[in-house]
N, C-alpha and C positions, 0 to 999 in steps of 0.2 A: 528196231525201236529207237526213238530219239531219247537218249538218256538225259540230255540237258533239259528237254521239255518236261520229262517226268519229274526231275528234281525240282523244277520251278513250280509245277503243280503241287508237289508235296509241301514245298515251303509256304505257298499261299494258303493251303489247307491248314497248316500248323499255326500260321499267324491268325487266321480266322478263329481258330479254336481258343487261342490265348487272349484275344481281344476282350471278350466279355469278362474273363477272369481278372484281367488288369483293371478294367473299369470298376469292378466290384471292390477290389482291394483299395484303390484310390478313393472311392466314394465312402469308404468306412472311416476316413480320418476324422479327428476331432480338432477343432481350433481352440487353443487356449491363449487368451490375451490377458497379459498382466496389466492391470489398471492402477497399480500402486505407484504413487508419485515418488520420484527419486529424493525429494526433500519434503519433510513434514515439520510443521511448527510444534514446538514442545508444548505439552499440556500438563496440568497438575496431576492427572491420573497416570502419566507415563505409559500409556497404552496406545498402540498404533495399529491401524487396520490395514491388512494386506488384502487386496481385492483382485479377483480374476473373473473374466467373462469366458464361459465355456459354451461353445456352439457345436452341436452335433450335426454332422453333415449328411448322415445316411441313416435310414431306418433299420439297418442291420445292427446298430448299436442299441442296447437296452438302456434307455436313459435312467431308469430307476436304479441301475447298478453303478452309476457314476460315484466315485469316492475320491474327491480331490483332497490333497493334503499339502501343507506347507512344510518343507524340510528346512529347518533352521537350527544351527548349532548342533547338527547331527540328530535332532529330534524331529519326529513326525507329528504334526498337529492337524487334526481334521478341520476342514473348512465347512462352514454351514451356509446354506442358501440364504441370500439376503431377502428379507421380508418384501413381498410384493414383486419379486423378480423371478423369472423362470430360468435365467442363465447366469446370474451373478452369485459368486460365492466369496465368503469373507472369513478372515481369521484375525482376531484381536491379539496382537503380540505385546506382552508386557516387557518393555525394555529393561534389561538388567541394570541395576544401579551402577553408575560410573561409565556407562556406555552411551554413545551417541550415534551408532550406526549398526546395521545388521545386513548380512548377506544370506540369501535363501534361493530355493527353487521350488517349483510346484510340480507335484506328481499326481497324475490322474489315473486311477485304476477303473476298469469297466469290463463289462461282458459284451461279447459280440456274437451274434447268431451265426451258426455254421450249419452245414448239412447234417452233422451228427448231434446237434444240440446247441452248445455255446462254448466259447473259449475266453479265458481271462487275458486281458490286454492291459497295457499301460502306456502313458505318454508322459514325457518329462520336458519341462521348459529349460531354457538356459538359465545360468546364474544371474540373479538380479540383486540389487542392494538399495537401501535407502538410508538417509542420514537425518538427524534431528537438528532443526534450526532453533538455537537457543536465544537468538537475538533478532527481533523483527519489530516492525511498526504495523499496527493494525489499522489505525485511523486517527484523523484529527477529531477532536471533540466537536468542532463546528467547521464549516467550510467557508465562512465569511464573518468578518468582524471589523470594527473601526480601529484606528490607531489607539494603542494603550490598553486594549482588552487583553485579559489573561486567557490563554487558550491551552487546553491540555492535549498531549499526544499520548495515545494508549498503545501499548505493545508489550514487549518482554525483553529482558536482558539489558535494561538501561543501567548506566553507572553515573556516578557523580562527575565524571570527566566529560560526559556528553554535552555538546553544545548544539543549539538549533540555529539554522540559517533560514531566513525568509527572503527568497530571491538571492541576492548577493549581499544582503545585510545581516550581520550577526544579531541575533535577538537575545535579550536578557533571558537566561534559561534557569529554571529551578528544578532540582531533582526532588521528586515527590516519593518515588519508590522504584523498584526494579521493573515495574509495569506501567509507570506513569511519569512523564515529564510535563512541564508547563513552560510557556514563554509569553512574553508581552509583545504584542504586535508593534513592530518598530514604525517609525515615521517614514512612510512610503507613499508615493502618489496613489490616490484613490482610484477606484473603478477598474482595477486590474487584478488578475490572478497571479499569485507568486508560488513557486515551488517551495515546499517546506521540507528541509532535510535535517536529519540527526547525524552529527559528526562526532566520532569517538575513536578510541584506540582500535576498536575492532572493525572500523570502516565506516562507510556512509550508508544511511538508510533513507529512502524516499518515504516521507510520511503522508504526503497528499498535497493538494493545492488549496491555498487560502486566498480568497478575494478580499481586498481591503476596501471597505465601504467608506463613503464620505461621512465625516462627522462635522459637527457645527461648532464654530468658535463664536462665543458671545463677546461683543466688544462694546464698551461704554466709555464715552469721553465726557467728563463733567468738569467745568462747562465746555461746550463745543466752540464758543467764541471767546477769544482773549485779545488783550492788547499786546503791543510789542513789549518784550521783557517780562511779561506775565507768564505764569505756568498753569497747566491743567493736568489732570491725571487720566491716563488711559488704562482701563481695567479690562483684562482679558480672562475668560474662563472657558473651560472645556468640560464635556459631560463625564469623561473617564479620567482617572488619575494618569498623569504623564508616565510613560514607561521609564525603566531605569536608563539613565543617561540624559533624561529630560527632553524637552522639545525646544529647538531653536526656532525663533519666530522672526520672519522677515517682514519688516515694515518699510514700505516705500511711500512716496508722495508725489503729487504732480505740482506742488509748490515748494520745492526744496529750499528756496531762499527764505521761506517763512517758518520752517520747522527745525527745531533743535532738540534732539533727543538721543538717549543712549540706546544701546542694544538691549533687547529684552528676551527672556526665555522663561519657560515654565519648568520648575525643578521636578526631578523624579518624585513620583508619589503625590505631587500637588495638582490641584485642579485650576489654579488661577495664578495670575501675576499682574503686577502693575508697574507703570513707568511714567516718569514725569515728562511732559511735553512743553517746551518753552517756545514762546512766540518770537520770531525773528522779524524780517521785513513784512509789510502788509501783504495780504493775499487771501484768496478764497479758493479752497480746493478740497482734497480728500487724503485720508491715510488708507493705504491698501495693505491689509494684513494677510500674510500667506504662511501656512504650515502644511507640509506634505501630509496628505491624508485627510485634510480638513478643507471645507469650502472657503473660498476667499471672502473676506469681509471688507466692506468699504465704509469708512467713517468720515462724514463731512467735518471740516474744520475751517474756522475763519480767524484770521489774525488782523486786527484793526490797527 
């Protein structure tokens, strides 16, 4: 008798016997997926939801016997099925006063069918944790505005030390409350989007993107024709009050030999400014008025 052949036959027979048993045990597993974010924004209720998805992989498990629990601070808290979902379970955890994080794991107990009836089983997830974010920006009040407009930033954890940057330009910032800041759109080239950031002791927060829209400058030169040595008045006005720091106005001309005038600006909080224009040598041309964020204005002028 060939002993080695006999042993090989016995081994193959034993493996064939074990195969269906191994498949049955593997197929009875439950998948527990923790969907809880690692960071949550603070809320006035100070209650935070731990969520898990529980998928049953085999009919040997009695779904009706699933009992998921959150184990946190040594206490077991039953999870309830999320409304309208067959496999999502939740637990609302009231965060203790003075704490900003929590560590937990999920325990799922269930019954599995056996040849003799059923057996109690359980599955345990690894340790997980989440923290509470007490400082964040939710959104800009608007996503586009002209220069000089006051815009609010909504969020949480703001302080009086916070400052707002629009692009690379510091904006005049006002502290309204711990949940609201506001700023005045600085003088920036129009037609572009600029990143808005909140800068503070606790770090930098991206608040959103603001598009600076074109605004209109109204210009009136009275009279528009003068003689050499005479003066006329250039009156400029804008629809919104100038932001803190004011608006510097660039005035150029194509007849520089004919125009004598000082620099002009619109002071913070004001909507208009005026400047005297004196006639030099004879000439006929224009004044070109430019303010970042505003459309250029061309004003004809004649010096006789």
